[in-house]
Backbone and ligand atoms as CSV (ligand in chain L), in Angstrom:
chain,resi,resn,atom,element,x,y,z
A,1,MET,N,N,103.064,90.906,95.987
A,1,MET,CA,C,102.375,89.805,96.659
A,1,MET,C,C,102.116,90.168,98.107
A,2,ILE,N,N,100.937,89.840,98.565
A,2,ILE,CA,C,100.566,90.189,99.924
A,2,ILE,C,C,100.785,88.980,100.831
A,3,GLU,N,N,101.439,89.195,101.969
A,3,GLU,CA,C,101.683,88.056,102.852
A,3,GLU,C,C,101.034,88.254,104.217
A,4,ILE,N,N,100.197,89.265,104.328
A,4,ILE,CA,C,99.497,89.506,105.585
A,4,ILE,C,C,98.242,88.632,105.643
A,5,THR,N,N,98.023,87.999,106.780
A,5,THR,CA,C,96.796,87.229,106.970
A,5,THR,C,C,96.186,87.567,108.324
A,6,ALA,N,N,94.939,87.184,108.511
A,6,ALA,CA,C,94.245,87.460,109.769
A,6,ALA,C,C,95.021,86.877,110.940
A,7,GLY,N,N,95.135,87.651,112.008
A,7,GLY,CA,C,95.852,87.203,113.192
A,7,GLY,C,C,97.285,87.694,113.233
A,8,ASP,N,N,97.798,88.191,112.111
A,8,ASP,CA,C,99.165,88.695,112.079
A,8,ASP,C,C,99.282,90.002,112.860
A,9,ILE,N,N,100.478,90.202,113.422
A,9,ILE,CA,C,100.810,91.490,114.007
A,9,ILE,C,C,101.490,92.317,112.922
A,10,VAL,N,N,101.002,93.521,112.714
A,10,VAL,CA,C,101.577,94.368,111.674
A,10,VAL,C,C,101.930,95.738,112.262
A,11,GLU,N,N,102.909,96.385,111.624
A,11,GLU,CA,C,103.289,97.736,112.011
A,11,GLU,C,C,102.784,98.691,110.935
A,12,CYS,N,N,102.234,99.809,111.374
A,12,CYS,CA,C,101.806,100.825,110.428
A,12,CYS,C,C,103.040,101.544,109.895
A,13,VAL,N,N,103.223,101.534,108.563
A,13,VAL,CA,C,104.385,102.185,107.959
A,13,VAL,C,C,103.975,103.387,107.108
A,14,ASP,N,N,102.687,103.643,107.031
A,14,ASP,CA,C,102.205,104.788,106.251
A,14,ASP,C,C,100.873,105.246,106.830
A,15,ASP,N,N,100.888,106.412,107.476
A,15,ASP,CA,C,99.651,106.904,108.093
A,15,ASP,C,C,99.131,108.161,107.384
A,16,SER,N,N,99.629,108.404,106.166
A,16,SER,CA,C,99.156,109.570,105.427
A,16,SER,C,C,97.740,109.302,104.906
A,17,ALA,N,N,96.850,110.246,105.152
A,17,ALA,CA,C,95.470,110.078,104.701
A,17,ALA,C,C,95.400,110.325,103.206
A,18,SER,N,N,95.003,109.304,102.461
A,18,SER,CA,C,94.983,109.430,100.999
A,18,SER,C,C,93.657,109.997,100.504
A,19,ARG,N,N,92.633,109.905,101.314
A,19,ARG,CA,C,91.330,110.409,100.907
A,19,ARG,C,C,90.737,111.243,102.036
A,20,PRO,N,N,90.016,112.284,101.697
A,20,PRO,CA,C,89.480,113.185,102.720
A,20,PRO,C,C,88.522,112.488,103.683
A,21,GLU,N,N,87.850,111.415,103.244
A,21,GLU,CA,C,86.912,110.736,104.135
A,21,GLU,C,C,87.615,109.798,105.113
A,22,SER,N,N,88.942,109.578,104.914
A,22,SER,CA,C,89.686,108.705,105.824
A,22,SER,C,C,90.131,109.499,107.043
A,23,ARG,N,N,89.232,109.704,107.958
A,23,ARG,CA,C,89.559,110.501,109.143
A,23,ARG,C,C,90.255,109.679,110.209
A,24,ILE,N,N,89.875,108.426,110.316
A,24,ILE,CA,C,90.476,107.555,111.313
A,24,ILE,C,C,91.620,106.804,110.651
A,25,MET,N,N,92.835,107.038,111.161
A,25,MET,CA,C,93.997,106.395,110.561
A,25,MET,C,C,94.809,105.673,111.629
A,26,PRO,N,N,95.429,104.553,111.248
A,26,PRO,CA,C,96.362,103.908,112.170
A,26,PRO,C,C,97.555,104.831,112.386
A,27,GLU,N,N,98.225,104.638,113.508
A,27,GLU,CA,C,99.322,105.519,113.908
A,27,GLU,C,C,100.645,104.948,113.418
A,28,LEU,N,N,101.465,105.792,112.811
A,28,LEU,CA,C,102.760,105.368,112.278
A,28,LEU,C,C,103.612,104.732,113.375
A,29,GLY,N,N,104.132,103.543,113.107
A,29,GLY,CA,C,105.023,102.885,114.051
A,29,GLY,C,C,104.327,102.040,115.090
A,30,ARG,N,N,103.000,102.130,115.152
A,30,ARG,CA,C,102.269,101.331,116.141
A,30,ARG,C,C,101.985,99.942,115.606
A,31,LEU,N,N,101.825,99.000,116.534
A,31,LEU,CA,C,101.531,97.624,116.157
A,31,LEU,C,C,100.032,97.368,116.266
A,32,TYR,N,N,99.526,96.631,115.313
A,32,TYR,CA,C,98.107,96.284,115.297
A,32,TYR,C,C,97.954,94.803,114.964
A,33,THR,N,N,96.780,94.282,115.297
A,33,THR,CA,C,96.461,92.902,114.956
A,33,THR,C,C,95.485,92.898,113.787
A,34,VAL,N,N,95.789,92.108,112.769
A,34,VAL,CA,C,94.920,92.037,111.593
A,34,VAL,C,C,93.678,91.210,111.920
A,35,ALA,N,N,92.514,91.824,111.772
A,35,ALA,CA,C,91.261,91.105,111.993
A,35,ALA,C,C,90.865,90.350,110.729
A,36,SER,N,N,91.027,91.008,109.575
A,36,SER,CA,C,90.706,90.359,108.303
A,36,SER,C,C,91.377,91.109,107.174
A,37,ILE,N,N,91.507,90.447,106.045
A,37,ILE,CA,C,92.058,91.084,104.856
A,37,ILE,C,C,91.337,90.513,103.643
A,38,ARG,N,N,91.032,91.404,102.695
A,38,ARG,CA,C,90.330,90.929,101.493
A,38,ARG,C,C,90.756,91.777,100.301
A,39,PRO,N,N,90.662,91.217,99.091
A,39,PRO,CA,C,90.985,91.981,97.886
A,39,PRO,C,C,90.031,93.161,97.741
A,40,ALA,N,N,90.571,94.307,97.374
A,40,ALA,CA,C,89.739,95.495,97.165
A,40,ALA,C,C,90.407,96.343,96.092
A,41,GLY,N,N,89.701,96.608,95.014
A,41,GLY,CA,C,90.282,97.361,93.916
A,41,GLY,C,C,91.488,96.621,93.367
A,42,ASP,N,N,92.632,97.345,93.239
A,42,ASP,CA,C,93.847,96.685,92.758
A,42,ASP,C,C,94.778,96.349,93.915
A,43,GLY,N,N,94.238,96.364,95.148
A,43,GLY,CA,C,95.054,96.041,96.311
A,43,GLY,C,C,94.300,95.152,97.283
A,44,HIS,N,N,94.613,95.332,98.561
A,44,HIS,CA,C,93.931,94.581,99.597
A,44,HIS,C,C,93.492,95.518,100.705
A,45,SER,N,N,92.344,95.229,101.271
A,45,SER,CA,C,91.788,96.042,102.342
A,45,SER,C,C,91.950,95.294,103.660
A,46,VAL,N,N,92.529,95.988,104.635
A,46,VAL,CA,C,92.826,95.387,105.940
A,46,VAL,C,C,91.935,95.983,107.015
A,47,ARG,N,N,91.393,95.118,107.859
A,47,ARG,CA,C,90.697,95.590,109.055
A,47,ARG,C,C,91.491,95.155,110.273
A,48,LEU,N,N,91.517,96.024,111.291
A,48,LEU,CA,C,92.325,95.784,112.476
A,48,LEU,C,C,91.441,95.500,113.678
A,49,LYS,N,N,91.983,94.727,114.625
A,49,LYS,CA,C,91.225,94.431,115.846
A,49,LYS,C,C,91.175,95.651,116.757
A,50,GLU,N,N,92.221,96.475,116.731
A,50,GLU,CA,C,92.338,97.564,117.695
A,50,GLU,C,C,91.634,98.844,117.248
A,51,LEU,N,N,91.336,98.966,115.969
A,51,LEU,CA,C,90.869,100.248,115.450
A,51,LEU,C,C,89.872,100.025,114.326
A,52,LYS,N,N,88.746,100.726,114.406
A,52,LYS,CA,C,87.765,100.660,113.320
A,52,LYS,C,C,88.009,101.827,112.362
A,53,PRO,N,N,87.926,101.561,111.068
A,53,PRO,CA,C,88.195,102.627,110.092
A,53,PRO,C,C,87.024,103.587,109.931
A,54,SER,N,N,87.296,104.692,109.266
A,54,SER,CA,C,86.208,105.561,108.826
A,54,SER,C,C,85.379,104.786,107.808
A,55,CYS,N,N,84.101,105.148,107.727
A,55,CYS,CA,C,83.199,104.433,106.834
A,55,CYS,C,C,82.865,105.278,105.609
A,56,HIS,N,N,82.702,104.613,104.474
A,56,HIS,CA,C,82.293,105.347,103.275
A,56,HIS,C,C,80.888,105.901,103.440
A,57,LEU,N,N,80.170,105.403,104.452
A,57,LEU,CA,C,78.838,105.923,104.754
A,57,LEU,C,C,78.905,107.080,105.745
A,58,GLY,N,N,80.109,107.348,106.257
A,58,GLY,CA,C,80.299,108.423,107.234
A,58,GLY,C,C,80.468,107.868,108.634
A,59,GLY,N,N,81.250,108.563,109.453
A,59,GLY,CA,C,81.472,108.151,110.837
A,59,GLY,C,C,82.355,106.923,110.938
A,60,VAL,N,N,82.271,106.249,112.084
A,60,VAL,CA,C,83.058,105.042,112.309
A,60,VAL,C,C,82.365,103.868,111.629
A,61,CYS,N,N,83.162,103.005,111.019
A,61,CYS,CA,C,82.590,101.929,110.205
A,61,CYS,C,C,81.765,100.940,111.023
A,62,VAL,N,N,80.542,100.739,110.600
A,62,VAL,CA,C,79.726,99.663,111.152
A,62,VAL,C,C,79.289,98.708,110.044
A,63,CYS,N,N,79.547,99.069,108.779
A,63,CYS,CA,C,79.107,98.228,107.659
A,63,CYS,C,C,80.002,97.007,107.498
A,64,GLY,N,N,81.233,97.078,108.054
A,64,GLY,CA,C,82.128,95.927,107.985
A,64,GLY,C,C,82.868,95.790,106.672
A,65,GLN,N,N,82.670,96.704,105.747
A,65,GLN,CA,C,83.277,96.601,104.424
A,65,GLN,C,C,84.496,97.511,104.271
A,66,CYS,N,N,84.648,98.463,105.159
A,66,CYS,CA,C,85.716,99.449,105.005
A,66,CYS,C,C,87.010,98.944,105.639
A,67,GLY,N,N,88.125,99.481,105.179
A,67,GLY,CA,C,89.403,99.076,105.738
A,67,GLY,C,C,90.505,99.967,105.213
A,68,TRP,N,N,91.744,99.667,105.599
A,68,TRP,CA,C,92.891,100.433,105.112
A,68,TRP,C,C,93.642,99.604,104.083
A,69,ASP,N,N,94.352,100.286,103.214
A,69,ASP,CA,C,95.148,99.595,102.204
A,69,ASP,C,C,96.268,98.790,102.877
A,70,ALA,N,N,96.462,97.583,102.397
A,70,ALA,CA,C,97.453,96.680,102.998
A,70,ALA,C,C,98.869,97.233,102.909
A,71,THR,N,N,99.132,98.133,101.944
A,71,THR,CA,C,100.481,98.679,101.799
A,71,THR,C,C,100.841,99.612,102.955
A,72,ARG,N,N,99.856,99.976,103.771
A,72,ARG,CA,C,100.141,100.805,104.940
A,72,ARG,C,C,100.769,100.003,106.070
A,73,PHE,N,N,100.806,98.681,105.922
A,73,PHE,CA,C,101.249,97.839,107.019
A,73,PHE,C,C,102.383,96.925,106.617
A,74,ARG,N,N,103.257,96.673,107.587
A,74,ARG,CA,C,104.363,95.734,107.403
A,74,ARG,C,C,104.171,94.610,108.410
A,75,LYS,N,N,104.241,93.408,107.909
A,75,LYS,CA,C,104.047,92.262,108.792
A,75,LYS,C,C,105.206,92.144,109.770
A,76,ILE,N,N,104.905,91.983,111.049
A,76,ILE,CA,C,105.939,91.790,112.060
A,76,ILE,C,C,106.133,90.307,112.291
A,77,LEU,N,N,105.095,89.625,112.653
A,77,LEU,CA,C,105.189,88.194,112.903
A,77,LEU,C,C,103.803,87.625,113.110
A,78,ARG,N,N,103.732,86.338,113.050
A,78,ARG,CA,C,102.504,85.653,113.420
A,78,ARG,C,C,102.745,85.051,114.802
A,79,PRO,N,N,102.158,85.618,115.812
A,79,PRO,CA,C,102.539,85.273,117.182
A,79,PRO,C,C,101.988,83.929,117.654
A,80,ARG,N,N,102.717,83.364,118.581
A,80,ARG,CA,C,102.171,82.236,119.329
A,80,ARG,C,C,101.152,82.811,120.308
A,81,SER,N,N,100.255,81.999,120.777
A,81,SER,CA,C,99.188,82.497,121.638
A,81,SER,C,C,99.734,83.094,122.933
A,82,THR,N,N,100.829,82.522,123.444
A,82,THR,CA,C,101.391,83.049,124.682
A,82,THR,C,C,101.913,84.466,124.465
A,83,PHE,N,N,102.492,84.697,123.281
A,83,PHE,CA,C,102.990,86.035,122.976
A,83,PHE,C,C,101.829,87.017,122.874
A,84,LEU,N,N,100.740,86.562,122.259
A,84,LEU,CA,C,99.550,87.410,122.133
A,84,LEU,C,C,99.055,87.837,123.501
A,85,LEU,N,N,99.042,86.913,124.442
A,85,LEU,CA,C,98.590,87.225,125.795
A,85,LEU,C,C,99.486,88.283,126.421
A,86,GLU,N,N,100.803,88.149,126.213
A,86,GLU,CA,C,101.739,89.145,126.724
A,86,GLU,C,C,101.428,90.519,126.126
A,87,LEU,N,N,101.165,90.520,124.837
A,87,LEU,CA,C,100.889,91.763,124.127
A,87,LEU,C,C,99.611,92.404,124.651
A,88,LEU,N,N,98.611,91.565,124.917
A,88,LEU,CA,C,97.345,92.075,125.440
A,88,LEU,C,C,97.556,92.713,126.800
A,89,LYS,N,N,98.401,92.075,127.617
A,89,LYS,CA,C,98.712,92.614,128.933
A,89,LYS,C,C,99.352,93.996,128.798
A,90,ILE,N,N,100.292,94.090,127.860
A,90,ILE,CA,C,101.004,95.351,127.650
A,90,ILE,C,C,100.036,96.437,127.194
A,91,SER,N,N,99.166,96.101,126.220
A,91,SER,CA,C,98.266,97.132,125.704
A,91,SER,C,C,97.250,97.543,126.768
A,92,THR,N,N,96.901,96.607,127.671
A,92,THR,CA,C,96.001,96.949,128.763
A,92,THR,C,C,96.652,97.972,129.675
A,93,LEU,N,N,97.940,97.755,129.957
A,93,LEU,CA,C,98.674,98.674,130.812
A,93,LEU,C,C,98.754,100.054,130.178
A,94,GLU,N,N,98.935,100.078,128.874
A,94,GLU,CA,C,99.033,101.360,128.170
A,94,GLU,C,C,97.743,102.154,128.270
A,95,VAL,N,N,96.627,101.426,128.205
A,95,VAL,CA,C,95.320,102.079,128.270
A,95,VAL,C,C,95.106,102.690,129.646
A,96,VAL,N,N,95.495,101.927,130.694
A,96,VAL,CA,C,95.364,102.424,132.069
A,96,VAL,C,C,96.331,103.582,132.251
L,1,ZN,ZN,ZN,82.034,100.955,106.511
């Protein structure tokens, strides 16, 4: 059963590339925000706010249909908005 929903903070627990076209992968141990999740094949496909996946059409996804398997992620928590703001501040500092 999948318990990840949009807006959740998740940790990447599997960054092994399962397919040769999956060039862009989330980083093991890093936290991401779920932008959306939908059923795909026999699992669920997750899109992240921080990272765009490789596209089945090639390059970085612009079709909006591509994503990573939900089993690559572990739900951390569903944050309150104040926590999200703190997290955004932290990630901004990391970028700088
Ligand atoms: Zn795509």
